[in-house]
C-alpha positions as CSV (number, residue, x, y, z in Angstrom):
1,M,0.0,0.0,0.0
2,K,1.3,3.4,-1.0
3,R,2.2,5.7,1.9
4,L,0.2,8.9,1.9
5,A,1.7,12.2,2.9
6,P,0.6,13.1,6.5
7,F,-1.2,16.2,5.3
8,F,-3.3,14.4,2.7
9,L,-4.0,11.5,5.0
10,A,-5.1,13.9,7.7
11,A,-7.3,15.7,5.3
12,A,-8.9,12.5,4.2
13,L,-9.7,11.7,7.8
14,A,-10.9,15.2,8.6
15,P,-14.6,14.2,8.7
16,W,-13.9,11.9,11.7
17,L,-12.3,14.7,13.7
18,I,-14.2,16.5,16.5
19,V,-14.7,20.0,15.2
20,P,-15.7,23.1,17.2
21,P,-19.2,24.4,17.1
22,A,-20.2,26.7,14.2
23,G,-19.0,30.2,14.9
24,A,-16.4,29.1,17.5
25,E,-13.0,30.7,17.0
26,D,-9.8,28.6,17.0
27,P,-7.7,30.1,19.8
28,S,-4.5,29.1,18.0
29,T,-5.3,31.5,15.1
30,E,-4.6,34.6,17.1
31,V,-1.4,33.1,18.5
32,V,-0.1,32.1,15.0
33,T,-1.0,35.6,13.7
34,A,1.0,37.2,16.5
35,L,4.0,34.9,15.9
36,K,4.0,35.6,12.2
37,R,3.9,39.3,12.9
38,D,6.6,39.4,15.5
39,F,8.9,36.5,14.5
40,K,11.7,37.4,12.1
41,P,13.4,34.8,10.0
42,R,17.1,34.5,10.8
43,G,19.6,31.9,9.7
44,I,18.1,28.4,9.7
45,T,15.1,29.5,11.7
46,T,12.4,30.4,9.2
47,L,8.7,31.0,9.2
48,D,8.3,27.4,8.2
49,L,8.5,26.6,11.9
50,L,5.1,28.1,12.4
51,V,3.4,25.9,9.8
52,E,1.8,22.8,11.4
53,D,1.8,19.6,9.4
54,G,-1.2,17.3,9.1
55,V,-0.5,15.3,12.2
56,Q,0.0,18.3,14.3
57,A,-3.3,19.8,13.0
58,V,-5.2,16.6,13.9
59,C,-3.8,16.7,17.5
60,N,-4.3,20.4,17.9
61,R,-7.9,20.4,16.6
62,S,-8.8,17.4,18.8
63,H,-7.0,18.7,21.9
64,N,-4.6,15.7,21.7
65,K,-7.5,13.2,21.7
66,P,-8.3,12.2,18.1
67,P,-10.7,9.3,17.5
68,K,-8.9,6.0,17.9
69,E,-9.3,4.9,14.3
70,V,-7.8,8.2,13.1
71,A,-4.9,8.0,15.5
72,Q,-4.1,4.4,14.4
73,R,-4.1,5.2,10.7
74,L,-1.9,8.2,11.1
75,E,0.5,6.3,13.5
76,Q,0.8,3.7,10.8
77,D,1.7,6.4,8.3
78,Q,4.3,7.9,10.6
79,L,5.8,4.5,11.2
80,A,6.1,3.8,7.5
81,G,8.1,7.0,7.2
82,I,10.9,6.0,9.6
83,K,14.2,5.6,7.8
84,W,16.0,2.6,9.4
85,P,19.8,2.3,9.1
86,A,20.7,0.5,5.9
87,D,23.2,-1.8,7.7
88,G,20.6,-2.8,10.3
89,K,22.7,-1.6,13.2
90,L,20.6,0.2,15.7
91,V,22.9,0.4,18.7
92,G,25.9,2.8,18.9
93,N,28.1,4.1,21.7
94,W,26.5,4.8,25.0
95,K,29.2,7.3,26.1
96,S,28.4,9.4,23.0
97,G,24.7,8.9,23.8
98,E,25.1,10.4,27.2
99,R,26.8,13.5,25.8
100,I,23.9,13.9,23.3
101,A,21.3,13.5,26.0
102,Q,23.0,16.2,28.1
103,D,23.4,18.6,25.1
104,G,20.6,21.0,24.4
105,R,22.2,22.8,21.6
106,G,20.8,22.9,18.1
107,M,18.5,24.4,15.5
108,T,19.0,28.0,16.5
109,F,19.6,30.9,14.1
110,T,23.3,30.8,14.9
111,D,23.7,27.1,13.9
112,K,24.9,26.2,10.5
113,P,22.5,24.1,8.3
114,G,23.1,20.4,8.9
115,A,25.2,20.9,12.0
116,P,24.5,18.1,14.6
117,G,22.7,19.3,17.7
118,G,21.8,17.7,21.0
119,G,18.9,15.7,22.3
120,S,18.3,17.7,25.5
121,C,16.8,14.5,26.8
122,Y,17.3,15.3,30.5
123,N,14.9,18.3,30.1
124,C,12.1,15.7,30.1
125,H,13.4,12.5,31.5
126,Q,15.4,11.0,34.3
127,I,18.0,8.8,32.6
128,G,21.5,8.3,34.1
129,P,22.1,7.9,37.9
130,N,24.7,10.6,38.0
131,E,22.5,13.4,36.8
132,T,20.5,15.0,39.6
133,S,18.8,17.7,37.5
134,F,16.1,16.4,35.1
135,G,12.6,17.1,34.0
136,T,9.5,15.0,34.6
137,V,7.4,15.8,31.5
138,G,8.3,12.3,30.2
139,P,8.6,9.0,32.1
140,S,11.8,8.0,33.9
141,L,14.1,6.0,31.7
142,A,16.3,4.8,34.5
143,Q,17.3,1.2,34.2
144,F,15.4,1.1,30.9
145,G,17.1,-1.9,29.3
146,K,17.5,-3.7,32.6
147,I,13.7,-3.6,33.0
148,R,12.5,-4.0,29.5
149,G,15.3,-6.1,27.9
150,Y,18.1,-5.6,25.4
151,G,16.8,-7.6,22.4
152,P,16.4,-6.6,18.8
153,D,12.6,-5.9,19.2
154,M,13.3,-3.4,22.0
155,Q,16.3,-1.9,20.0
156,R,13.9,-1.3,17.0
157,Y,11.3,0.2,19.2
158,V,13.7,2.6,20.9
159,Y,15.3,3.7,17.6
160,G,11.8,4.2,16.1
161,K,10.5,6.1,19.1
162,I,13.5,8.5,19.1
163,Y,13.2,8.9,15.3
164,N,9.5,9.7,15.4
165,A,7.6,9.3,18.6
166,K,4.3,10.1,16.8
167,A,4.6,6.7,15.1
168,Y,3.8,5.1,18.5
169,N,1.6,7.8,20.1
170,L,0.2,10.2,17.6
171,C,-0.1,13.2,20.0
172,S,3.1,12.6,21.9
173,Q,4.8,15.7,23.1
174,M,8.2,14.2,22.4
175,P,10.1,15.8,19.4
176,R,10.4,13.8,16.2
177,F,14.2,13.9,16.2
178,G,14.9,11.9,13.1
179,H,11.8,13.0,11.2
180,V,12.7,16.7,11.4
181,G,16.5,16.1,11.0
182,A,17.3,17.3,14.5
183,L,19.5,14.2,15.2
184,T,21.5,12.1,12.8
185,E,21.3,8.4,12.3
186,Q,24.4,7.9,14.4
187,Q,23.2,10.1,17.1
188,I,20.0,8.1,17.4
189,R,22.0,4.9,17.5
190,D,24.1,6.4,20.4
191,L,21.0,7.3,22.3
192,V,19.7,3.8,21.8
193,A,22.9,2.5,23.3
194,L,22.6,4.8,26.3
195,L,19.3,3.1,27.1
196,L,20.0,-0.4,26.0
197,D,23.7,-1.2,26.3
198,P,24.1,-3.4,29.4
199,A,27.3,-1.5,30.1
200,S,25.6,1.9,30.2
201,P,25.2,3.4,33.7
202,V,21.5,3.7,32.9
203,N,21.2,0.0,33.4
204,K,23.2,-0.3,36.6
């Protein structure tokens, strides 16, 4: 089956969405208008950042609670778009993964196009035992592999989740690191190692 672009698939599913009552204003319209008025393109940060794609539109219009059948179809589409490593290797170097998880740099107007950034993973997750400052927006990832296993199925899940979290939970707040090009293939591999290498301090 041919993969549909998220925008067109979302449009095709639009009749299933919960829409506001006639005459009701979309509160996001005023916000976007203000951002377009005040935000000035600079470097790699352009006005394209203000354009929501089809998946984001579905989640925004349904307050992150789209109908189950809509979510499932769009998740399948997102999953089909994940680019898996050609050599099949999903696990990199956990030490590099820790540095990436700690690094919040990237995708600012002073960054060069294509320059590798960081994952800023600790902003949302507890991960390694030596970091005492972490966010709680996302679940704790401490002892991730030790609890869930280190096998190929788990490796594939973690790689895919980092690449595009919306393939597993359509309205996830987690960035789509690989999908938007925020992290490289090797960086994602290294983050997989941070969570799934038995030698990683995460699993001690």
